[in-house]
N, C-alpha and C positions, 0 to 999 in steps of 0.2 A: 901467511898465517898471522903476521903482525898487523895486517891491515883490517882484519875483521874486529867486530865489537865484542865477540864472545871469547871465552877461553878456548883455545884449540890445542888439543893434546893428541900426538901420534904415538901408537903403541904397536909392537910387533905381535906375532901370534902367541907369544908367551906372556903377553901383558906387560912387557918392559917398555918404558917411555923412551921414544926415539925422537920426539919433537915436542917443544914446549914454548908457547908464544908469550909475549909480554903481558897480555891480559891474564893468562894463567898465573904468571908471577904475581900480578896485582891481587888476584882473588885468593890464591892458596898460600902465598908467602914464599914459595920455593923459587929460587932462580932457575934458569934453564940448566946451568952447570950442575946445580944440586939435584935437579929432577932426573936428568938423563941417567940411563942405566939402572934406574930403580923401577920396581913394578908399580903400576898405577894404584893397586890395592894398598901398598904400604904408604903411599903419599896422601891419598885423599879419602880412603874408605875407613870409617870408624871400626875399631877392633871387633866390636860385636857383630859386624856384618861381613868381616873379611872371609870367614869360612865359606859363606854362601857365594861370595865373589870368586874365591879360588875354585870352588866346585864348578861354577859355570865355565871358568877358563879351561879346566881339565876336560870337561865334557866337549868343549869346542875342539881341543887338541886331539881328542880320541875319535870324535864322530863328525866334527865339522859343523855341529849344530850350535847356533848362537841365537838365543832367544831375544836379545836386546838390540840386534842389528836392525837398522832402518826404522826405529821407533823412537818416540819422544817420551821420556819417563822422568819422574821426579824421584830424587834420592836424597839421603842425608849425607853430607860430606864434612870433612874436617880440614882445617888449614894447618900451617906449620906450627901454630900455637895451640893446636888441638881444640880449636873452637868449632863446634858443630853448627851447621847452617844448611838450609835447603838449597839444592841446585836442580836445574832442569838439564837433562843429559840426552844427547842424540848421538848415536855411533853409526858410522858408515864404513864399509870395507873399501879400501883403496884398490882400484882396478889397475891391471897392467903392470904390477910391480914384480910379478913372478914369485912372490912369496906372500904369505898371509900377513896383512897389516891393516890397521884400523885408524880412523881419525874420530876423536870424540869432541863434540862441541858442548861446552858447559856454560851455564848462565846462573849467576847468583840471583835467587828469587826471594830473598829474605823480605824485601819491601812488599812484594806481591803477597806473600803469606800474611804479613802483618795487616795489609789492607783487606785481605779476604777475611781474616779473623775479626777485624773491626766491623766489616760489613755484616758478617754473620751475627755478631753481637747486636749490631744496630737493628737488623731484621728481627731478631728474637725479641728485642726490647719493644719494637713496634708491634709485633704480634701480641706480646703480653699486654701492652697498653690498649690495643684495640679490643682484645678479649675482655679486659677489665671494664672498658667503657661500653661494651656490647656493640661495637662498631664492626661492620663488615667491610671488606675491601674487594676491589675489582681492578683488573689490569688487562688491557687489550693491546696485544702486539699486532700492529697493522701490517707489518712486513710479512709475518707468518700467519696472520689471521688467527692468532691463538688467544683465547679468552681464559683468564684465570680468576676464579671466584673463591673467596674464603668460604668455609663451611657455614658461617653465619649469614653470608650473602645468599648462598644457596637456599638456606632455610626461609629467607624472605620471599623466595619464589616457589616455596613448597617442594624443594628438591633435596633428596638425601645427600649426605656428605660425600659418598663414594661415587656419585654419578657425574661423569664429565659433562661440561657445558660449552655451548657455542653461542655466538651472537643471536642465532635464531631462537634460542631458549629465552634470551632477554626480551626480544620483541613479542614472541608468542605468549610470554608471561605477563605482559602489561594488560591492564584493564582496557577493554575496547574504547572507553570514553577518554582515556589518557594517552592513547598511542600517538596521536598526531602531535600534541604539544610536547611530549617527552622526546619523540624522535627528532623534532625540529630543534629542541634545545641541545640534544647530543650532537646533531650534525653541525650546529653553530660552533660548538667547542672544538670540532675537528677541522673547521674551515680555516685555511691559512690566512685569510684576510681578517675575519672577525676575531678568531681565537678567543671566543667568549668563555667565561667560567661556566662550567656545567653545574647548575644549582637548581634542582627541580624536586617537586614532590609528586608522587604518582601512586596509583594503586596497582597491586599485583593480584593475579588469580592463581593460587597454588596449583602446580601441575599434578602433584600426587594427592593433595588433600582438598583441592577446590576452594580453600579459604581465601577470602579477600583481605589483603593487608595494605597498610599505608607505609611507604618508604620515602625517606628524605635522602637524596643522593647528591653528592658533590664530586667534582673532579676537574682536571685540566688535560689538554692535549700537549704532547711533547713534539717539537718540530726540529728537523735537521737543518743544515746550512742552506739547503735549497728551498726551505719553506714547506717541505712535506711533513704532514703529521705522521710520525712513525710509531707513536705509542700514546695511549690514553690511560689514565689511572685515577683512582679516587676512592671514596668511602660511601657506605650506605648504612643508614640507621632505620631500624624498625620503629615507626612513630604511631603504630596502630593504637596503642593504649591511649596516647595523648589525644589523637583525633577522635577516638571513641568517647573519651571523657568530655571533650568539648561539644561533640554532637549530642551526647546525652544531656548535658547541662542545658544547652539551647532547646532541646526537645522538651525537657521537663518544664521549662519556662513557658513555652508555647502551649503545651498540654494544659498547664494550670490555667493559662489565660482562656483556653477553649472551654474548660470545664466550669469556668466561672459564669458562663452564660445562663440566662434565666430559664431557657427552654431545654428540658432534659434531652429530648430526642435530637435536637440540633447539636447540643453539646457532645453527646455520645457519637453522633455521625461524624462530627469534626475530629473527635478523638480517634475514631477508626481510621480516618484518612491519614492522620499524623502517624499512627502506628504502622499502617501499611507502607507508607513511604520510608519511614525510618528503618524498618526491618526488611524492606525490599521483598515483600510477599505479594501474592496475587489476590488474597481476600482476607478481610478482617471483619468481625462482627460479634454481636451479642445474641445470646439465646436464653430463654427462660423455660424452666421445666414446669409443666403443669402436672403436679403429682397425682391428681385425681384421674386424669386421662392418660398419664404416662406419655405425654407428648412434649417435644421441644418446639417452642414458638420463637421463630426468628423474624424480627421486625426491623432490625438495624444492621446494615451491611455496607461495606465499601469494597470495590474491586478495582483492579488496575485496567479494566476494560477488555482483558483477554480471557476472563472466565465469567460464567453467569453468576449473578448475585444469589446468595442463599437466603431466601425469604419464604415465609409461610410456616406451616406446621408439619413436623415430621415425627413419626413414632420413635421413641427412644431406642427401640430394638433395631432400628435401621443402622445405628452406629455400633452395634455389637455389644454383647453383654459384658465383655472384658473391659472395654473402654468406659462404658457407663458405670461399671462397678468401681473402677479406679477413681472416676470423678466423684462418685457418691461417697468415697472414703476421704475426699478432700485432697487427692493427689493431682498434681499437674501432669497431664498426659503429653508425652513427647514422642512422636513417631517420625523417623527420618524417611521411611518408605512404607506406605500403607499396603503395598503389594508384596512385601517380603518380611515385614516385622511380625514377631510372634503374637504381640498384643492385638494385632489387626488381622489375624488369619481366619476370622469367621467370614462366611460367604456374604452375609448381609453387609458387613463393614466394607468389603472390597467392591461389592456392587454399588453401594452408595458413593464410595470414593470415585469410581469410574464415571458415575452419572453426573457428578459435580466437578469433574476434571481436577482432582486433587490427589497428590502423592505424599505430601508432608504436612503434618499438623503439630501445633503447639496449643494446648487448651488449658486455661486456668479456671478452676471451679470456685464458686462462692457458695458457702453453706450457711443456712440459717436454721437455728435450733437443731443442729446436727444433721440436717437434710439438705441435699443438693437443691439449689434454687436457680442460680444463674451461672452461665459460662461466658468467658471471653476467649476467642480463638483466633489463631493465625493459620492460614492455609497457603500452600504453594503448589504450583503445577508440577514441579519436578522434585525428585528425591533431594533431600537436604540434610546435611549433618549439622544439627543444632548444637551450638557451643554452650558450655556451662554459663558463660557470661550473658549470652542471649536469653537463656532460660531464666536466670536470676533477675535480669533487668525487666523482662516481660512480666514476671511476677510482681515486681515493684510497680510497674506501670499499671497493671491491672488493679492493684490495691488502691492506687490513686483514684481510680474511677469508681470504686465501690460505693462511696458516699453518693455520687450522682446516680448510680444504678438504684440505690435504695430510695433516693428522692423520686426517681421515676416510678418505682413501684408504688410509692405513696400517691403519686399523681394518677397512676393508672387506677388505683383503688378509688380515688376521688372521682375519676371519670366514670368508673363503673357505678359508683353510687349516684352520680348525677344522672346517668342514663335511666335510672329507675325513679328519679324524683318526680317526673310528671305523673306517674301512677300513684306514688306514695304521698305526694303533696296533698292529694285530695283528702287523705286521712288526717292531715295536719296534726300528727301526733308529736308530743313533746319528746319521745325517744329519738326521733329523727333529728330535731334541732340540736340536741345535746351531742349526738354522734358526729354531725357535720362540724360543729364548733370544735369538738375535740380533735378531729382530723386536721382542721385548718390550723389549730393551735400547735399541733404536732409538727406540721410543716414549717410554721414560723420558727419554732424552737430549733428545729434542725438547721434552718438556714442561718440563724445567728449564733448557733451554739459555739462555734470556734472563736467568735470575737467577744462573747459575753464577759468572760473573765477579765480580759485585758481592759475593755471599756469600763466595766464596773469599778475596777481598781483605780484607774486614773480619774474617772469622773467623781468618785467618792472623795478622793483627796481634794479635787478642785471645789466640789460643792461644800466641803467642810470649811475651806477658806472663805467662800462667799457667805454661807449661813452664819458661821462664827463671827465674821466681821460685822455683818448686819445686826446680829444679836447684841454685840457689844455697843454698837452705835445706838441702838434702841435704849439700852440701859443707861448710857451716858446722857442721852437727851432727857430721859426720865429723871435722872439725878441732877439735871441742870449743868452738867459738865460737858460743854461742847468744844472746849479748847483743844482737845486731843483726838477728835474723831477723824481728822484728815488721814492719819495713818491707817485707820481701819477702812476708810473709803478706798484708799490706795490699794490695800490688801484685797478687798473685795473686787476692785476693778482688775487687778493683776490676775486673780484666779479666774475671773470671767473671760478675760482675754486669752488665757491659756486654754480654757475650755473651748473657746471659739477656734483656737488653733488646732486643738485635737480633733474637732469636728471636721475642719477643712482637710486635715491629713487623712481622716477616714474616707471622706468623699473623694480625695485625690487618688487614694489607692483603688477605690471602686470605680474610678473614672466617671464619677457623677458630680464632681464639683462644677459649679458655674464658672466659666472663664470669660475674661474680657480680652479676646485676642486682638493684637495690634501688630503693625509692621515695626519690628524692633531691631535696633542695631545692638548686637551683643557686646561689641567692644566698648562703646561709651557707657553702657549699663554696668559692665564689670569694672571699668575704670572709675566710675562714680562710687563704687563700693570699696575702693582701696583703703581709705581711712578706717571705715567700719571693720574691714577684714583685719587690718593690722592691730586695731584695738582688741578684736576678738581673739586673735592668735596669741598675743602677748609678745614679750621681748625675746623669748628663747626660740621663736620660730621665724625663720626668714621667709618672706613672701616674694615670689617671682611672678611677674605678669609678662607673658609672651603672646601678644595680640597680633594676629595677622593683619597686614596693612590693607588688604583688599577683601576683607571679610564680607560675604553676602548678607543681606538682611534676612530675617526669619519672621514668621508670623506666630505669635504666641502671647500669653498673658505675661506682661513684663514683671508684675508683682510675684507671680509664681516662679518665674525664672530667677528673680533675686533670691527668693526663699530657697530654691534648689541649690544655688551657688553657696549661700550662707550655710545651709545644712551640711553640704559636703565639706566646707571649710571647718566647721565645728567638729565633724567626725574625724577629719584629718588631725586637728589639734589634739583631740582626745587620744589618738593613736600615737602621738609623739610627746609623752609626758616629760621626756628629758630634752626636748627641743628637736629641731630638724629643719627641713625645707618644704614649703608648700608651693607648688608650681601650678599656675592656671594658664592654659594655652587655648588659643582659638585657631581654627583653620577651616578652609573650605574642603569638603570631602565629596567625591563623586563615587557613588556605589554602583558598580556594574552588575550585570545579571548574574555572573558567576559568584561574586561575593554575596549577593542577596540570596542566591540559592543555597549557599553554604552557611548562611546566618539566619535561621528562622526568626521571624519577627522584624527583620530589617528589609524594607522594600527597596527596589532599585530606584535611583534618582539622585538629586543634588541635595546636600545637607550642609549646615554649618556644624562644626564639631567643637564642643567645649570639653577640654580634658583637664581634670583636677588630679594631681599626683602628689603623694607625700612619701617621706622616707621613714615611715613609722613601722609598727610591729607587723603589718601585713595580716592576711587572713588565710585560713586553711580552706581546702576545697569544700568541706562540709559547710563552713560558714558562708562562703560565696554562694553556694546553692540555696541557702535559706535567707540570704541578705535582704531580699525584697518582701519577705513574709511580714504581715502586720504583727506588731508587738514582739517580734524577735529582736533581741539585742544581746550583745556580749558585754555591755556596760554593767557596773554594779547597780543594785536596786536603788532607785531614786535618782539615777543620773541619766536616764533616757527612757523615752516612751516606746522605742522600737518602731516608730512610724515614719522616721525621717526618710529612709531610703524607699519605703513603700510609697510614700507621697511623691517622691521624685519619679519613681517608676510609673505611677498613675498619671502624673502630669505629662511625662514624655509620651506615653501611649495615647493619651487624650489629645495631644498636640500632633499626632501622626509621626512621632519620633521614635527613638530607640535608646536603650541604656545598656551598658556593658561594664563589667568589672574585671580587671586583671590584677592579680595579687599573689604573692607567695609569703609564707611566714618568714618574718625577718627581712623581707626585701621591699617593704612598702606596698602601697596600693595606688592604682590608677583607675579613676572612674571616668567613663566617656559618655557624654550626652549628645545624641544626634537630634537636630531639629531641622525640619524641611526648609529649603531655600524659598524665599518669597521674592517675587519679581516686582512688587509694588514699591512706591516711595516710602521712606521712613515716616512714621507718625510723629509730627512735631508738636502735638497737643501737650501742653504743660498743665500739671495739676494746680488748681487754684487754692490759695490760702483761705482759711476759714473767715478771715477778716473781710474778704471780698464778697461774702455770701449774703450780706444784708440787702433786703429788697429795696429797690429805689423807686419803683413805679407802682407799688401796690398790686403785684401780680396775684392772681387767684389760683390756688392749687387744690385739686380734688384728691383726697387721700382715701384709698380703698384698701381695707385690711380687715379680715374677719376676726383677728385677735385684738380685742378691745384695748388691752394694755399697750400693745405695740402701736396701735392706731393713735391712742391718746398721747404717747411719747412723741410720735412724729408730728402730730398737730401742735403740740406744745413748742417744739423746736421751731416750727414754721412761724408760729405766732410771735415768738421772741425775735425772729429775724425780720419781722415786719410783713410777712405774707398773709394774705387773707385765705382762709381755708374752708373747704367743704368736705363733708365726711360721708362715707358709705361703707356698710359692713359686708356687702357681697357684690358680685358683678351685675346682677339684675338691677339693684337699686342705683348703682353707679351709672348704668347705661341710660336710665330714665333722665338723669341729670345731663349726661353728655348729648342726648338726643333733643334736649330742650334748647332754648335760646340763651341760657345763662352763660356768662363769661367764664371760660376755663382756660388758663394759660399753660397749665402743666398738669398731667395726670401721673400720680404716684400710686402704683398698685402692686399688691402682692401677686406673684404668679400662681401660687397654689390656693386659689379661691375655690370654695365649693360651687358646683354647678358650672357657671361660666367662669373659666379661669382667666388670669390676668392677661395673657397674650390674646386670647379670644376677645376679651373686652377691648383691648387696644385696637385690634383689627376692626371690630364693629364700630368703635368710636370714630376711627379715621374715615369711615364711609361718609359721615356727616361733617367731620372736622379733619380734612386731609393734612393740615399743617400742625395738628396737635402734637406737642412734645410729650414723651412718655418716659418715666423712670420706673423700671421693673425691679421689684425687691424679691429676693429668693434666698432660701437656705439650702436648696437642693435642685438639681436639674439633670435631665438625661444628657448624655454626651452630645446629642444633636443640638442642645441648647447653646453650646459654646461655638457652634459652627459659624463661619463668617457670614452666612446668609441669614442667620436668625435675627440679628438686630438690624433694623432698617435705619434710614436717615432720621435724625431727630429722636433717636431712641438711645437709652443708656441702661445699664444694669448695675445694681449694687448688691453685694452679698451679705446676708445676715450671718452673724451679728455684726453691726457696723457702729463706728463711733459717730456721734451726732455731728461733730465737726466735719467728718468726711461726707456725711449726707448733705450738709449745707453747701459744701464746696461743689459737690457733684450737681446739685440743683442749680446753683448759680452758673456753672459751666454749661449745663444743658440749655438754660434759658437764653444765655448770651450767644450760644453757638449759631 
């Protein structure tokens, strides 16, 4: 008895102690001499439990029944000092003694109880913490193949709380496109060699509700001494809302870009494709109601290739009086299953649904003058439970396209009018000309309506600075006071330069600015701006440059890139009025197919990445969504035009790049600019100083400009620099000179000439003068103008308005090239 680690107590049939080992003395405080001949109940059973103990002893004595024999139980015991504590008790009957006797084995389990209570508190704390953070938990016992999911985790797989789950539920609940990657990541975490951290994002398809959710799961495997994975456990977070917000933001940017196209049908067709892929439906399209004939005219439709397109004219009755009545009342029609819903229970409705292979619809109506005019619809082949979020977002998307639809209706009206012009033109009536002009004017006003207010406000301020300064100069000259006119000249020039900057920003946003693309090294360009940036930021803002050592070249307009970096720095400065840190980083970035697919507007390929981060006030989600809109600004009146970010957006897209914003209120902002990698050598051409522009050999320059004021200014500058000049006001007159034997060393021509434009003039001239050098002037160009193939050798381009010193330097550079 003394050799065992537990307390061992022997009692006879009456419960009297007949044996007591040293461990019993240590646990209970009674020596063997003190314990012998006393009942066990008197020694170790608390007084409140003794009656039950005595009852059990009497029952055994009378009937031989002992309920605690050969069992392990936990009881509350007391020691000699009457301290209560938990013990584990096991009683066996001693065989072969000829009389009833028992041996009890007792173990103090106080430490075990404390640990159990601590574990229980810890588990409860963990449960409360995960509930508060909306985190689900999962636990897989690989020895028993038992999977335990919290109720929140079950909800992520569309499973009710009281439904048991197995590993099969996990794999069957994964979206088919995510099964392979997710399974591989989980297997890697259980592998005893890799023991990788399980960190993956995947989609689930709800077992009970069919909803698609996004889940971010993390976890680790637990391994025994032999290296076997015996258990895996971790967390799961529902990130559906975050993913949806990111996707919606990217979708809206791409949709806005698509709707900006000049051709209405192309813009709406592209919008249908974007909606179809975003909502994951089989068909998207637009229909117009001809109220006179009560027909729906469907001319624009996108499908996923598995259903026929809905094109042509259909009687309104084919869709049922109930549905058409709801649309006519301006209600969005939402039907999860056309073959069972009450609103679609008419025979005509279900016959039409079957003929076009459609079970679910979401239709948004547009009314004009209180009457149904146009609808935008989503169709799906299978029954679908449309969510409130989907319905609300589709209504927002449809509203974004309303203006384009109305523009298309105006164009349709114009085409209808033009179709009858051949007959009506013979009449040559004045009603006709007025109507056509009114319609065209209406279209122009509609196209520029959104920008008019902002442009008028800014240009009026700038024109006031120009006209006011010139008026005061005129007065001073008339008064014979010319000593103080320099400041008025400076004011007029400053306002004119700001007006030019505003024009360039508008063209940049519209992706119509003429660019001068070159092979650029972003690192030296940014490094050369360091002094300027530090002066711009001021002493309270620290500037950090982290430039990648092996940064690839890119092809873009270096001046526009400098403007973009400077604009971002100024925005960051304004967001940190109390000081902070501005960090500019560069890196190489490889965008794979998966990333490109998940980021609308960003194509697969190699890019350089310029990232500008600040520690300022940050932006809300609503502000981020509108950040690229022209004239949108959060700055006080007079402190910003609202064109800085829109210019950067236009410059990036025109350079085949991409822009992105990451920000939270109070957490600063990071702006990322992606520009395509260029494999060519860096352009080492240096800009020439204006002092080097003086003509040395009497070169002859032909100036072609239909605006006489501009032409005379250019000729005046050339004369001052020593060049001999020839003039022409249009392409035809210039071509006569160029096809003659007269000497011409350089052709300077405006691109936007009437009749024969500047580029056509240059091409025609080079037929007779292959080595002719050409300087093209422009204030506007299509995006193709800035493509690398537009300018040939011995050609250059300068953007209006330009400083005369810049013109002189560019001329000298071109002549000496």
